[in-house]
N, C-alpha and C positions, 0 to 999 in steps of 0.2 A: 593649661589644659591642652593647647595645641601640641606642645612638646610631648606630653603624655600620649596623645593619639599617634604621633609620629613614632614614638618609642614602641608602643603597643603594635602598631602596624609593622614596624621593622622586625619585632620579635616573631610576629605571626608569619611574616614572609620568610624569615630565617628558618622557622620550624617546618614550613611547607617545603622549602628548598631542601632541607636536610632529609625530610621524609621522602621526597622525590628522588634524591640521590641514592638513598638506601634501596628504594624500589626499582631503581634504574638498571641494576645488574644482578645477575646470579653468579656466584663464585663457586667453582668446583676445582679443588686441587690447585688453587692459586690462578686459575684461568677464569677470566671474567666474560660473561655473555650479557650484552646489553639487552634491555627488554624490547628494543626494536632496532632494525637496520634498514637501509635502503638498498634495493637491488633493482638496477635499471629504472630508477625513479619511482619504484613502488615501495611503500612503507610496509615492512613485514614485522609481525609480532613474534616474540619468542614463545613457541608452543610448549617447549620443554627442553631440558638439558640433563645430561647424566654422564657417568664414567663407564668406559668399557674396561672390564676386568678380564684377565686371562689367568685362571687359577686365583691366586691372591694378589697378583700384580696389576697395578693400574697401567693401562696401555695408552688410552687417549680419552679426552672429553669430547662430547658431541652436543651440538645445539641445533634444534630444528626450528626454522622460521617460516611462517605462513602468513598469508594476508588476513586470515581469521583463524581462531582457535579450532582445533579438531581433536577429538578424543579417541577415535578409532583409526586403524590403518585405512579402512575403506573411505572414511571421510577425508583423510589426508590425500589419498590417491585421486579422489573425485574432485577436489578443490581446483577450480580454474585459477589462473594467475601465477605470479612468481612464487618460487619456493627456494629455500636455501638450507643445506645441511653444512654446518661449519664444524670442523674437527681440528683439535689441537693435540699434538702428541705429548705424552707424559714420560715417554722413554724412547731411546733410540731403537729404530726398527729398520730392517732392510726393506727398501721401497719395493723392490721386485717381489719380495715375499708378500708384502701388503697387497700389491696388485693381484697376486694369485689368490690370496684369501678373499678379496672382493669378488673375483671371478667365480670362485667356488660358492660364496654366499649368494650371488645372483642365481647361479645354477640350482642351488638347493631350494630356492624359493619360487621356481618357475617350472612349468612343464617343459619337456624336451623340445617340442616344436617351437614354442615361444622363445626359448633360449637360443635355439639354432639360428633364428632370424637376427639375433643381436650379436652373433659371434664377431663380425667385423668391428663393431664398436667395443666389444669386450677386449679384443686383441689390442686395439688402439689404446684403450684405457690402461691395460697392463703395461704397454710400452711407455706411456707417460710416466708411470711410477718407476719402472725399471730405469728410465733415463736419469732419475734423481738419485740413484744408488742407495741413499739412506735418508731417512727423516730423523732429525734430532728432537730431543725434548724441547718443547716450545714452538716447533715448526707447525704451521697451520695450513690447511687446505680447505677449500670450499667447493661444494657441488651445487650449482644453481640451475634451476629450471626457469627459463624465460620464454613465454609463449611467442611464437613467431621466429625465435632464434634457435632454441634447443637447450641442451644441457651444456653448461660451461663449467669446466674444471679449472680451478685456480690453485696453484701450489706455491707457497711462500710469496704470495702477492702477485704472481705472474700467471696470466691466462695461458693455458696449455693448448695451443692450436685452435682449430676451428671448432665450433659447437657440434655436439652430437645431435643430429636433426631428429632422430626417431623419438616421438613422444614416449614410447614404451621404455626407452633406455633409462630415463630418469626414475620412473617407477620401479624398474628392475633394480636399479642401484638402491633406492630407498628400501626395497624388499630385504636387503642385507640386514637392516636394522628393524624393519617393521613387518616382515613377512611371517609366515607360519613357523619357520625355523630360523629365528633371528640369531645374530651373532651373540647377543647377550639379552636375556629376558628382562633383567632389571633395567637395562638401558632402554629397551623398547618401551617399557612402562614410563620411564622418565621422559623420553622424547614425546610421548603422548600426554604428558602433564599429569601422570598418575602418581608420581613420587612426591 
């Protein structure tokens, strides 16, 4: 009887672990996004993840991590606490071009006066990407918001200089994907957990 209980318990534990392992990640184009990550000691949950398409080509995957789930851009922007956008390239791209596209995406989703206040940060961000020449398929970068520190950009596992201190800078970056003129509407819905 005792052996049966141990066997049943082992089977139940195995089934729970297997279910947990399946629920632990989202896989998009062979890129895995864990259901939670730690950013500066804060546990963040995967809010949503998707693929950025340009015409029919897959360009990159993106995953948005927050301290609690949010279904609208306004809710994401309003959330206090740490946040992360994680991007993994699916094809080679000129990094300088990517920096320019990000700058344009920020500008398209802001009024002129707000954008002009962020120009020093935008130029610095463009320089970060230009310095890398190109990103290859499989290369990853993250954009983290850490209250009290600022926006931290990490490319290929290396933090890129000092944090961007302006709180508006992170939301302006997120606007590229979550703004009124997002880079990709399907990706916007995916990041908001609607896909």
